[in-house]
N, C-alpha and C positions, 0 to 999 in steps of 0.2 A: 753386098757381095761378101761371102765368108772367106776368111783366110785362116791358115794354121798359124796363130799368133805365136805359139811356142817355138816353132821352127824359125820364125823371123827373129825372135828374141835370141835364140841360141846362135843364129848366124851373126847377129849384131854384136854379141859378146865376143865372138872369135875374130871378127873382121878387123883389119888394120884401119880402115876408114870408119870412124865411129858414128853412130846415131844414138839419139836419146828418146826416151818416152816419159816426159814430164806429165804430171797430172794437171793438164791444162784445159780448162773449159770456161770457167766464169769470166776471165779477162776478155773473152770474145764479145761480151756485152758492150765493151767500149767500142769495138770496131763496128758492131751492128747499130750502135746509137740507141740502145734500149736499157731499161733499168734491170737490175737483178730480179726484182719482183716480177716484172713482165716475163723474163726469161724462164723462171721456174714454173710458170703457169701456162705456158704455150708450147705445144709440140712443134709447130712450124719454126718458132724461134730457136728452140733447142736444136732442131735439125740443122738450121742455118749456122748456129754457133759451132757445132761439131764439124760441119763442112768447112767453115772458115779456117778452123785450126788445121784441118787436114790439108787444105790448099795452101795456107800461108806459111807453114813450117815444115821442116824435114823430120817430123815426128814419125816413129815407127808405126804407130796406130793413133786413131782419134778416140778420145775418151769423152763420154757423156758427163753431164753435171754430177759432181759429188755432193748431192743435196741429201744429207742424212736425216732430214725431217720427213721425207716422203712416206716411208713405211710406218713410222709412228703415227702420222696423221691418219693413215688408212685405218689404224686400230682405234682411232677416236681421240688421240692426244691433241691438245691445243697447240697451235703453231703461230708464232709471231712473224709477220711479214713486214718488211720495210723496203722502200725503193732501192736503197743501196746497201742492203745487208743480206747475207745468206740466211734463209729461214731458220728459226730456232724453236725447238720444242720447249714449252713452258708448262709448269705445273706437274702434278703427279697423278697419273691415271689409275695405277694399281698400287694400293697401299698395303694390302694384306691378302690372306688366303681367300677370303670371300670374294674380293675383287678379281683375284687370279682365276677362280672357278667361273666367275661370270664373264670373263673376257672372251669375246667372240672373235674367231678368225675371220677377217673380212675377205671378200672376193676382190678381184683386181679392178672392179669398178669404183671402189671406195677411194676417196681422196684424189690425189694426183698421179697415182701409179699408172693408170691407163694413158695419161699425158706423156709420161716418160717412155713408156713402151712404144707409143706412136712416134715420138721423137727419134727413137732408135730405128724404127722401121723406115722412116723417111730418110734418115742419114745413111743407112745401109744401102738403100736404093741408089742414092746419089754419089756415094763415095766408092769408086771402083778400083782404086790403086793401093788401098791399105785397109787393114782391119778396123772395125768399129767395136769398141768395148763399152759396155754399160756399167754404170756405177751403182753399187748396192751396199747397204749396211750389213754388218755381221750380226749373228744372233744375240750375243751377250750385249753388244752396244745398243741394239734395238730394245732389248729387255730393260737396259738401264735408262733409256729415254722414256719408257712407259712407267718405270718404277721410281725414277729419279736417280741420277748417276751417283749420288752420295748414299741414298737410302739402300740401294741394291747391295752395296758392300756390307752393310750391317745385316741385311736380310740373308745374305749368303751364309752368315754364321748363325743367326737367330732363327731363321725360317727357310732353310735350304729347300724344303719341299715346295714352298711357294715359288721360289725362284725357278726351280725346275719345271713347274707347271707353266709358267710364263714362257720359259725358253722353248719348251716343246711346241707351244702354240705359235710362237713367232717363227720357229724353224719350218713348220708346215707352210706358213705363208711365204717365207723367203724362197722355198723350193719352187712354189708356183710362180712367184715373181721372176725368178731366174729362168724358168722354163718359158715364160712369156717373152723375155728378152731373146732367148735362143730362137724361138719361133719367128721373132721379128727380124732376124738376120744378123744379130750380134755374133761376133767371133768369140766372145767370152765376157766375163764380168770381172770387175775389180771390186772385191769385197772388202770393205773397210771395217775392221774390228779394233778400233783404237782403245776402247774402254778396257779391253782385255790386257792392254799394255801396261797397266798399273797393278796387276795382280801378281801374287806369288805363283811359281810354277804349279804347285799343287792345286791352287784355286783355279788356275787357267785350265788345268787338266780335267777338272770336274765341271766347270761352268761355261767354258767356251769351246775347247777342243772337240768334244763329242758332237756338238751341234754344228760346228763348222764342217766336220767330216760328213755329217748327214747331207748337208747341202751339196758338198763336192761330189759325193757318191751318187747323188740323185741326178746331177746335170752334166758333170764333166765327161767328155769323151774326145775322140780324135778331132772332132769339128768344133768343140766348145771348151774353152779353158776357164778355170777359176784362178785368178791371181789374188793372193791374200795380202792385204795391207794392214800393217800394225805400226803406228808411230809412237808407241809408248816407250818410256825410258827403262822398262824392265825386260825388254825384248831379249837382251843377251842372256839373262838368267833363265829364260824359258825357251831357249832356242830348240832344245830337244823336243819339247811339246809342240812348238810351232811347226817344225819340219815333219812331225809325225802326221800332220793333217792330210797330206796327200795333194795339196794344191799343185797346179801345174807350174806356178812361179810365185815369187814372194817379193813384196815391196816394203821397204822400211823407212822410217822417218829420221830426221836429222837429230833426234835426241840421243842417238847412239852413234858409235864409231862404225862406219860401214865396213871398214877393213876387218874389224873383229867379228862381225856377223858372217862375213864371207869365210873366215877361218873355220867357223862352226858349221857352215852350210854343206849339204851334200853337193858333190861336184857336178851332179847332173841336174841341179835345180837352179834356174836363173834367179838371181837376186838383184833387185833394182833399188835405187836411192841415189843420194839423199841430200841434194843441194837445198839449203834452207829457203823455204818459200817466202819467208818474211824478210830475213836479213839480206838476202840476195835478190830474189825476184821482185820484191816490193821496195825495199829500202836501200838496195845496193846501187852500184854503178856498173856500166859495161866493163870497166877495168876490174872491179872487184869480182864480178861474175866470172870473167876469164880466169882470174887467179884461183877462184874457188873450183872451177871445172878442172883446171890443170892440176891442182893439188889432189883432188879426188881421183883423177885418172892416174896420177903418179903413184898413188898408194894402192889402187884397186884394179887397174887395167891388167895386172898380172894374173888375175882370175878370169878365165875365159867364160865364166858364168855370170859376170858382172855387166849390167846395163845401166848407164847413168840416167838419173831421173831427178825430179824434185823430191824433197823429203815428204811432202804431203800435197794436198790440194793447193794450187796457187791462188791467192786471194784475187777477187774480182778487180781490185784497184791496182794490181801489180803493173809495173812499167813495161810496156811493150818493147821499149828500147832494151831493157834488161832481158826480156824473153828472147828477143832476136839475138842478143849477145850470147845467151846460153847456147843456142843452136849453132852460132858461128864458132864459138870456142870448141864445142864438141866436134864439129866438122873439121876444124883446123888442127886438132890435137894429134901429135905424133909421139911414138915411143921415144 
């Protein structure tokens, strides 16, 4: 069932009684009694994981797995799987202009993309009281996984035409992938573009922003929102470029001061973040979580466009005691 996720987020930001939207998916594997590897390869398990989070927590929406290897695998990149690890892209698929020219845009039957789309379809059918959001990688971050996350930085200077060729192809693919999630019943996508978060504003404006805009313009409408996520530490310096992209809402990591990005944000754009997913959700305690939530609200609740969240994807081995403490602290907070 589809919901207007932006209306819900705007309402949550202005409400006295607070709700959160952490990027919570992989820890559901603990509750289902399955491995991470099984989860990322099975649509039914993914749907059950999304449904579990929707039912077990007071989250504003349920988010699918933030598995940023899926799209690269579809293009032919090698992916390393392990029972208790999130899949990782290894090696370098595109090394030079010749490789970029030869790179073929896959259809959605390649790799595990169709598994993820089916997981969203099943989840959207079963979850009737809140939106379902699909996870997807951003264009520059996908290009970096195909070209190697370090090498692409050099190529941006030495062979920018090569990088643009790859970016154009991955953007065509991501638009079709997002359209498939839309058709499957998702209320929006959470697009993760973390690799852009270490660039200068000028570089981001050339190699990330235009391609993110293309995806947003192709799929976003009143029934389907694009939420842009960037957890890099250079976000504050490129705030103008980030907010120019036209996403329906924005999500930021704990590498930055959430209050400072809210100072720069348009008043009509919801901004979410940024409780540390490792220091608090994984390694913290219920008491430290409560303190972190209260501190963030004390600094940021004055902004009606602020919605509390995790800073990034919560690790699969995070403590459910800490996850529950997050939702309790959010629900109990008062001005």
